[in-house]
Biotite code that builds the C-alpha atoms (Angstrom):
import biotite.structure as struc

atoms = struc.array([
    struc.Atom([-13.895, 34.340, -43.593], chain_id="A", res_id=1, res_name="MET", atom_name="CA", element="C"),
    struc.Atom([-12.628, 30.743, -43.776], chain_id="A", res_id=2, res_name="GLU", atom_name="CA", element="C"),
    struc.Atom([-10.991, 31.169, -40.367], chain_id="A", res_id=3, res_name="ASN", atom_name="CA", element="C"),
    struc.Atom([-14.294, 32.412, -38.918], chain_id="A", res_id=4, res_name="LEU", atom_name="CA", element="C"),
    struc.Atom([-16.037, 29.292, -40.233], chain_id="A", res_id=5, res_name="LYS", atom_name="CA", element="C"),
    struc.Atom([-13.400, 27.072, -38.638], chain_id="A", res_id=6, res_name="LYS", atom_name="CA", element="C"),
    struc.Atom([-13.705, 28.927, -35.340], chain_id="A", res_id=7, res_name="ILE", atom_name="CA", element="C"),
    struc.Atom([-17.514, 28.633, -35.420], chain_id="A", res_id=8, res_name="LEU", atom_name="CA", element="C"),
    struc.Atom([-17.307, 24.883, -36.039], chain_id="A", res_id=9, res_name="GLU", atom_name="CA", element="C"),
    struc.Atom([-14.828, 24.450, -33.176], chain_id="A", res_id=10, res_name="VAL", atom_name="CA", element="C"),
    struc.Atom([-17.025, 26.522, -30.856], chain_id="A", res_id=11, res_name="LEU", atom_name="CA", element="C"),
    struc.Atom([-19.943, 24.248, -31.766], chain_id="A", res_id=12, res_name="ASN", atom_name="CA", element="C"),
    struc.Atom([-17.769, 21.202, -30.968], chain_id="A", res_id=13, res_name="ASP", atom_name="CA", element="C"),
    struc.Atom([-16.859, 22.704, -27.589], chain_id="A", res_id=14, res_name="LEU", atom_name="CA", element="C"),
    struc.Atom([-20.541, 23.401, -26.896], chain_id="A", res_id=15, res_name="ILE", atom_name="CA", element="C"),
    struc.Atom([-21.320, 19.726, -27.565], chain_id="A", res_id=16, res_name="ARG", atom_name="CA", element="C"),
    struc.Atom([-18.429, 18.642, -25.329], chain_id="A", res_id=17, res_name="ILE", atom_name="CA", element="C"),
    struc.Atom([-19.688, 20.821, -22.488], chain_id="A", res_id=18, res_name="ASN", atom_name="CA", element="C"),
    struc.Atom([-23.243, 19.538, -22.939], chain_id="A", res_id=19, res_name="LYS", atom_name="CA", element="C"),
    struc.Atom([-21.957, 15.968, -22.690], chain_id="A", res_id=20, res_name="ASP", atom_name="CA", element="C"),
    struc.Atom([-19.793, 16.898, -19.697], chain_id="A", res_id=21, res_name="ARG", atom_name="CA", element="C"),
    struc.Atom([-22.711, 18.607, -17.941], chain_id="A", res_id=22, res_name="GLU", atom_name="CA", element="C"),
    struc.Atom([-24.940, 15.607, -18.566], chain_id="A", res_id=23, res_name="GLU", atom_name="CA", element="C"),
    struc.Atom([-22.254, 13.220, -17.318], chain_id="A", res_id=24, res_name="GLY", atom_name="CA", element="C"),
    struc.Atom([-21.620, 15.081, -14.072], chain_id="A", res_id=25, res_name="TYR", atom_name="CA", element="C"),
    struc.Atom([-25.368, 15.467, -13.452], chain_id="A", res_id=26, res_name="ALA", atom_name="CA", element="C"),
    struc.Atom([-25.834, 11.729, -14.013], chain_id="A", res_id=27, res_name="LYS", atom_name="CA", element="C"),
    struc.Atom([-22.909, 10.861, -11.736], chain_id="A", res_id=28, res_name="ALA", atom_name="CA", element="C"),
    struc.Atom([-24.355, 13.146, -9.062], chain_id="A", res_id=29, res_name="SER", atom_name="CA", element="C"),
    struc.Atom([-27.763, 11.461, -9.228], chain_id="A", res_id=30, res_name="ARG", atom_name="CA", element="C"),
    struc.Atom([-26.188, 8.021, -8.794], chain_id="A", res_id=31, res_name="GLU", atom_name="CA", element="C"),
    struc.Atom([-24.464, 8.888, -5.510], chain_id="A", res_id=32, res_name="LEU", atom_name="CA", element="C"),
    struc.Atom([-25.840, 7.818, -2.154], chain_id="A", res_id=33, res_name="THR", atom_name="CA", element="C"),
    struc.Atom([-27.093, 10.439, 0.339], chain_id="A", res_id=34, res_name="PRO", atom_name="CA", element="C"),
    struc.Atom([-23.975, 9.805, 2.433], chain_id="A", res_id=35, res_name="ALA", atom_name="CA", element="C"),
    struc.Atom([-21.838, 11.066, -0.465], chain_id="A", res_id=36, res_name="GLU", atom_name="CA", element="C"),
    struc.Atom([-23.241, 14.600, -0.304], chain_id="A", res_id=37, res_name="HIS", atom_name="CA", element="C"),
    struc.Atom([-19.792, 16.243, -0.496], chain_id="A", res_id=38, res_name="ASN", atom_name="CA", element="C"),
    struc.Atom([-19.053, 14.470, -3.737], chain_id="A", res_id=39, res_name="LEU", atom_name="CA", element="C"),
    struc.Atom([-22.554, 15.253, -5.014], chain_id="A", res_id=40, res_name="ARG", atom_name="CA", element="C"),
    struc.Atom([-21.857, 18.930, -4.368], chain_id="A", res_id=41, res_name="SER", atom_name="CA", element="C"),
    struc.Atom([-18.598, 18.739, -6.346], chain_id="A", res_id=42, res_name="ALA", atom_name="CA", element="C"),
    struc.Atom([-20.308, 16.990, -9.276], chain_id="A", res_id=43, res_name="PHE", atom_name="CA", element="C"),
    struc.Atom([-23.155, 19.509, -9.267], chain_id="A", res_id=44, res_name="GLU", atom_name="CA", element="C"),
    struc.Atom([-20.608, 22.368, -9.350], chain_id="A", res_id=45, res_name="ARG", atom_name="CA", element="C"),
    struc.Atom([-18.892, 20.779, -12.343], chain_id="A", res_id=46, res_name="LYS", atom_name="CA", element="C"),
    struc.Atom([-22.231, 20.393, -14.137], chain_id="A", res_id=47, res_name="ALA", atom_name="CA", element="C"),
    struc.Atom([-22.988, 24.063, -13.440], chain_id="A", res_id=48, res_name="GLN", atom_name="CA", element="C"),
    struc.Atom([-19.526, 25.060, -14.706], chain_id="A", res_id=49, res_name="ASP", atom_name="CA", element="C"),
    struc.Atom([-20.303, 23.286, -17.974], chain_id="A", res_id=50, res_name="SER", atom_name="CA", element="C"),
    struc.Atom([-23.690, 25.035, -18.221], chain_id="A", res_id=51, res_name="ARG", atom_name="CA", element="C"),
    struc.Atom([-21.899, 28.375, -17.760], chain_id="A", res_id=52, res_name="ASN", atom_name="CA", element="C"),
    struc.Atom([-19.337, 27.395, -20.405], chain_id="A", res_id=53, res_name="ASN", atom_name="CA", element="C"),
    struc.Atom([-22.152, 26.556, -22.814], chain_id="A", res_id=54, res_name="ILE", atom_name="CA", element="C"),
    struc.Atom([-23.743, 29.982, -22.334], chain_id="A", res_id=55, res_name="ILE", atom_name="CA", element="C"),
    struc.Atom([-20.431, 31.740, -23.016], chain_id="A", res_id=56, res_name="GLN", atom_name="CA", element="C"),
    struc.Atom([-19.642, 29.572, -26.046], chain_id="A", res_id=57, res_name="LEU", atom_name="CA", element="C"),
    struc.Atom([-23.137, 29.977, -27.504], chain_id="A", res_id=58, res_name="GLU", atom_name="CA", element="C"),
    struc.Atom([-22.830, 33.753, -27.174], chain_id="A", res_id=59, res_name="HIS", atom_name="CA", element="C"),
    struc.Atom([-19.494, 33.702, -29.030], chain_id="A", res_id=60, res_name="LEU", atom_name="CA", element="C"),
    struc.Atom([-20.901, 31.354, -31.686], chain_id="A", res_id=61, res_name="ALA", atom_name="CA", element="C"),
    struc.Atom([-23.923, 33.617, -32.204], chain_id="A", res_id=62, res_name="ASP", atom_name="CA", element="C"),
    struc.Atom([-21.642, 36.618, -32.689], chain_id="A", res_id=63, res_name="GLU", atom_name="CA", element="C"),
    struc.Atom([-19.532, 34.719, -35.226], chain_id="A", res_id=64, res_name="LEU", atom_name="CA", element="C"),
    struc.Atom([-22.601, 33.447, -37.034], chain_id="A", res_id=65, res_name="GLN", atom_name="CA", element="C"),
    struc.Atom([-23.843, 37.019, -37.349], chain_id="A", res_id=66, res_name="HIS", atom_name="CA", element="C"),
    struc.Atom([-20.461, 38.123, -38.747], chain_id="A", res_id=67, res_name="GLN", atom_name="CA", element="C"),
    struc.Atom([-20.473, 35.287, -41.258], chain_id="A", res_id=68, res_name="LEU", atom_name="CA", element="C"),
    struc.Atom([-23.981, 36.138, -42.421], chain_id="A", res_id=69, res_name="GLU", atom_name="CA", element="C"),
    struc.Atom([-22.890, 39.726, -43.014], chain_id="A", res_id=70, res_name="GLU", atom_name="CA", element="C"),
    struc.Atom([-19.795, 38.604, -44.957], chain_id="A", res_id=71, res_name="GLU", atom_name="CA", element="C"),
    struc.Atom([-21.415, 35.648, -46.742], chain_id="A", res_id=72, res_name="ASN", atom_name="CA", element="C"),
    struc.Atom([-20.233, 35.473, -50.321], chain_id="A", res_id=73, res_name="THR", atom_name="CA", element="C"),
    struc.Atom([-21.922, 32.199, -51.141], chain_id="A", res_id=74, res_name="GLY", atom_name="CA", element="C"),
    struc.Atom([-18.661, 30.242, -51.075], chain_id="A", res_id=75, res_name="ASP", atom_name="CA", element="C"),
    struc.Atom([-18.753, 26.601, -50.107], chain_id="A", res_id=76, res_name="ASN", atom_name="CA", element="C"),
    struc.Atom([-15.210, 26.298, -48.883], chain_id="A", res_id=77, res_name="GLU", atom_name="CA", element="C"),
    struc.Atom([-13.825, 23.005, -47.654], chain_id="A", res_id=78, res_name="SER", atom_name="CA", element="C"),
    struc.Atom([-13.754, 22.205, -43.970], chain_id="A", res_id=79, res_name="ARG", atom_name="CA", element="C"),
    struc.Atom([-10.603, 22.190, -41.908], chain_id="A", res_id=80, res_name="SER", atom_name="CA", element="C"),
    struc.Atom([-9.168, 18.972, -40.551], chain_id="A", res_id=81, res_name="GLY", atom_name="CA", element="C"),
    struc.Atom([-9.444, 20.438, -37.047], chain_id="A", res_id=82, res_name="LEU", atom_name="CA", element="C"),
    struc.Atom([-13.188, 20.910, -37.046], chain_id="A", res_id=83, res_name="THR", atom_name="CA", element="C"),
    struc.Atom([-15.076, 17.813, -36.065], chain_id="A", res_id=84, res_name="GLY", atom_name="CA", element="C"),
    struc.Atom([-11.837, 16.230, -34.880], chain_id="A", res_id=85, res_name="ARG", atom_name="CA", element="C"),
    struc.Atom([-12.148, 18.044, -31.572], chain_id="A", res_id=86, res_name="ILE", atom_name="CA", element="C"),
    struc.Atom([-15.541, 16.513, -30.861], chain_id="A", res_id=87, res_name="TYR", atom_name="CA", element="C"),
    struc.Atom([-14.349, 13.139, -32.167], chain_id="A", res_id=88, res_name="ASN", atom_name="CA", element="C"),
    struc.Atom([-11.489, 13.225, -29.643], chain_id="A", res_id=89, res_name="MET", atom_name="CA", element="C"),
    struc.Atom([-14.052, 13.768, -26.903], chain_id="A", res_id=90, res_name="TRP", atom_name="CA", element="C"),
    struc.Atom([-16.430, 11.092, -28.162], chain_id="A", res_id=91, res_name="SER", atom_name="CA", element="C"),
    struc.Atom([-13.859, 8.442, -27.344], chain_id="A", res_id=92, res_name="GLU", atom_name="CA", element="C"),
    struc.Atom([-14.364, 9.101, -23.621], chain_id="A", res_id=93, res_name="VAL", atom_name="CA", element="C"),
    struc.Atom([-17.848, 10.619, -23.616], chain_id="A", res_id=94, res_name="LYS", atom_name="CA", element="C"),
    struc.Atom([-19.309, 7.881, -21.416], chain_id="A", res_id=95, res_name="ASN", atom_name="CA", element="C"),
    struc.Atom([-16.646, 8.151, -18.738], chain_id="A", res_id=96, res_name="PHE", atom_name="CA", element="C"),
    struc.Atom([-19.098, 8.998, -15.949], chain_id="A", res_id=97, res_name="PHE", atom_name="CA", element="C"),
    struc.Atom([-20.217, 5.412, -15.463], chain_id="A", res_id=98, res_name="THR", atom_name="CA", element="C"),
    struc.Atom([-19.514, 2.791, -12.851], chain_id="A", res_id=99, res_name="GLY", atom_name="CA", element="C"),
    struc.Atom([-20.409, 1.989, -9.285], chain_id="A", res_id=100, res_name="ASN", atom_name="CA", element="C"),
    struc.Atom([-16.967, 2.115, -7.675], chain_id="A", res_id=101, res_name="ASP", atom_name="CA", element="C"),
    struc.Atom([-16.520, 5.674, -6.385], chain_id="A", res_id=102, res_name="LYS", atom_name="CA", element="C"),
    struc.Atom([-12.755, 5.698, -6.978], chain_id="A", res_id=103, res_name="ALA", atom_name="CA", element="C"),
    struc.Atom([-13.245, 4.425, -10.541], chain_id="A", res_id=104, res_name="ALA", atom_name="CA", element="C"),
    struc.Atom([-15.891, 7.072, -11.233], chain_id="A", res_id=105, res_name="VAL", atom_name="CA", element="C"),
    struc.Atom([-13.586, 9.805, -9.912], chain_id="A", res_id=106, res_name="LEU", atom_name="CA", element="C"),
    struc.Atom([-10.698, 8.548, -12.037], chain_id="A", res_id=107, res_name="LYS", atom_name="CA", element="C"),
    struc.Atom([-12.992, 8.400, -15.053], chain_id="A", res_id=108, res_name="SER", atom_name="CA", element="C"),
    struc.Atom([-14.111, 11.964, -14.367], chain_id="A", res_id=109, res_name="CYS", atom_name="CA", element="C"),
    struc.Atom([-10.482, 13.084, -14.168], chain_id="A", res_id=110, res_name="ALA", atom_name="CA", element="C"),
    struc.Atom([-9.698, 11.260, -17.427], chain_id="A", res_id=111, res_name="ASP", atom_name="CA", element="C"),
    struc.Atom([-12.702, 12.844, -19.133], chain_id="A", res_id=112, res_name="GLY", atom_name="CA", element="C"),
    struc.Atom([-11.732, 16.305, -17.949], chain_id="A", res_id=113, res_name="ASP", atom_name="CA", element="C"),
    struc.Atom([-8.215, 15.631, -19.242], chain_id="A", res_id=114, res_name="GLY", atom_name="CA", element="C"),
    struc.Atom([-9.608, 14.796, -22.661], chain_id="A", res_id=115, res_name="LYS", atom_name="CA", element="C"),
    struc.Atom([-11.833, 17.899, -22.619], chain_id="A", res_id=116, res_name="ALA", atom_name="CA", element="C"),
    struc.Atom([-8.787, 19.995, -21.683], chain_id="A", res_id=117, res_name="LYS", atom_name="CA", element="C"),
    struc.Atom([-6.904, 18.495, -24.650], chain_id="A", res_id=118, res_name="SER", atom_name="CA", element="C"),
    struc.Atom([-9.749, 19.515, -26.953], chain_id="A", res_id=119, res_name="CYS", atom_name="CA", element="C"),
    struc.Atom([-9.485, 23.091, -25.687], chain_id="A", res_id=120, res_name="TYR", atom_name="CA", element="C"),
    struc.Atom([-5.696, 23.038, -26.097], chain_id="A", res_id=121, res_name="GLU", atom_name="CA", element="C"),
    struc.Atom([-6.057, 21.934, -29.714], chain_id="A", res_id=122, res_name="ASP", atom_name="CA", element="C"),
    struc.Atom([-8.501, 24.748, -30.394], chain_id="A", res_id=123, res_name="ALA", atom_name="CA", element="C"),
    struc.Atom([-6.198, 27.280, -28.743], chain_id="A", res_id=124, res_name="LEU", atom_name="CA", element="C"),
    struc.Atom([-3.059, 26.047, -30.489], chain_id="A", res_id=125, res_name="ASN", atom_name="CA", element="C"),
    struc.Atom([-4.323, 25.277, -33.981], chain_id="A", res_id=126, res_name="GLU", atom_name="CA", element="C"),
    struc.Atom([-6.565, 28.241, -34.755], chain_id="A", res_id=127, res_name="LEU", atom_name="CA", element="C"),
    struc.Atom([-5.973, 31.939, -35.107], chain_id="A", res_id=128, res_name="GLN", atom_name="CA", element="C"),
    struc.Atom([-8.504, 33.137, -32.556], chain_id="A", res_id=129, res_name="LEU", atom_name="CA", element="C"),
    struc.Atom([-9.671, 36.673, -31.895], chain_id="A", res_id=130, res_name="PRO", atom_name="CA", element="C"),
    struc.Atom([-8.441, 37.860, -28.513], chain_id="A", res_id=131, res_name="GLU", atom_name="CA", element="C"),
    struc.Atom([-11.887, 37.702, -26.860], chain_id="A", res_id=132, res_name="GLN", atom_name="CA", element="C"),
    struc.Atom([-12.486, 34.096, -27.963], chain_id="A", res_id=133, res_name="ILE", atom_name="CA", element="C"),
    struc.Atom([-8.955, 33.061, -27.000], chain_id="A", res_id=134, res_name="HIS", atom_name="CA", element="C"),
    struc.Atom([-9.462, 34.534, -23.527], chain_id="A", res_id=135, res_name="ALA", atom_name="CA", element="C"),
    struc.Atom([-12.768, 32.697, -22.997], chain_id="A", res_id=136, res_name="VAL", atom_name="CA", element="C"),
    struc.Atom([-11.390, 29.354, -24.205], chain_id="A", res_id=137, res_name="LEU", atom_name="CA", element="C"),
    struc.Atom([-8.236, 29.738, -22.128], chain_id="A", res_id=138, res_name="ASP", atom_name="CA", element="C"),
    struc.Atom([-10.294, 30.534, -19.029], chain_id="A", res_id=139, res_name="SER", atom_name="CA", element="C"),
    struc.Atom([-12.570, 27.536, -19.601], chain_id="A", res_id=140, res_name="GLN", atom_name="CA", element="C"),
    struc.Atom([-9.553, 25.286, -20.205], chain_id="A", res_id=141, res_name="LYS", atom_name="CA", element="C"),
    struc.Atom([-8.055, 26.445, -16.894], chain_id="A", res_id=142, res_name="SER", atom_name="CA", element="C"),
    struc.Atom([-11.326, 25.716, -15.097], chain_id="A", res_id=143, res_name="GLN", atom_name="CA", element="C"),
    struc.Atom([-11.465, 22.208, -16.592], chain_id="A", res_id=144, res_name="ILE", atom_name="CA", element="C"),
    struc.Atom([-7.807, 21.675, -15.673], chain_id="A", res_id=145, res_name="ASP", atom_name="CA", element="C"),
    struc.Atom([-8.631, 22.593, -12.056], chain_id="A", res_id=146, res_name="ALA", atom_name="CA", element="C"),
    struc.Atom([-11.581, 20.204, -12.180], chain_id="A", res_id=147, res_name="SER", atom_name="CA", element="C"),
    struc.Atom([-9.325, 17.417, -13.425], chain_id="A", res_id=148, res_name="GLN", atom_name="CA", element="C"),
    struc.Atom([-6.857, 18.018, -10.588], chain_id="A", res_id=149, res_name="ARG", atom_name="CA", element="C"),
    struc.Atom([-9.685, 18.009, -8.033], chain_id="A", res_id=150, res_name="GLU", atom_name="CA", element="C"),
    struc.Atom([-11.067, 14.716, -9.365], chain_id="A", res_id=151, res_name="MET", atom_name="CA", element="C"),
    struc.Atom([-7.569, 13.159, -9.309], chain_id="A", res_id=152, res_name="MET", atom_name="CA", element="C"),
    struc.Atom([-7.072, 14.285, -5.702], chain_id="A", res_id=153, res_name="GLU", atom_name="CA", element="C"),
    struc.Atom([-10.460, 12.890, -4.676], chain_id="A", res_id=154, res_name="LEU", atom_name="CA", element="C"),
    struc.Atom([-9.722, 9.612, -6.489], chain_id="A", res_id=155, res_name="ALA", atom_name="CA", element="C"),
    struc.Atom([-6.351, 9.194, -4.780], chain_id="A", res_id=156, res_name="SER", atom_name="CA", element="C"),
    struc.Atom([-7.899, 9.937, -1.371], chain_id="A", res_id=157, res_name="GLY", atom_name="CA", element="C"),
    struc.Atom([-10.355, 7.049, -1.657], chain_id="A", res_id=158, res_name="ASN", atom_name="CA", element="C"),
])
């Protein structure tokens, strides 16, 4: 049961990370000029990817919450060092979608996606995850990794 609590807390951290990421890409998209429609499209796709991630993570968290309620023994066990740390790692770069220089914004986006990917890697490496949850997190990490590579390529092309 303690492992389920840790997993639920990490899923909630990843939900918060994706909400911040979605908000950041949406904001960056709104700040582009009409001439930058290709970049706007890329940012809007990334925001949508984060919204999709949130839906998947919330579904997994709801399932875990239901399991915990069924197994609840009234224990108040201590929290793991991993939980909360994942979101704290992200918070350091949460505002990376700012700036007026397009190349700097793209580099910041790539850096932010790199940090988000690291948060996923920590969750995957430090917790014993059920196969279904591991598969979802690994898939989302791969998608964020691809996003980071795309942002780095766009940044180096400008």
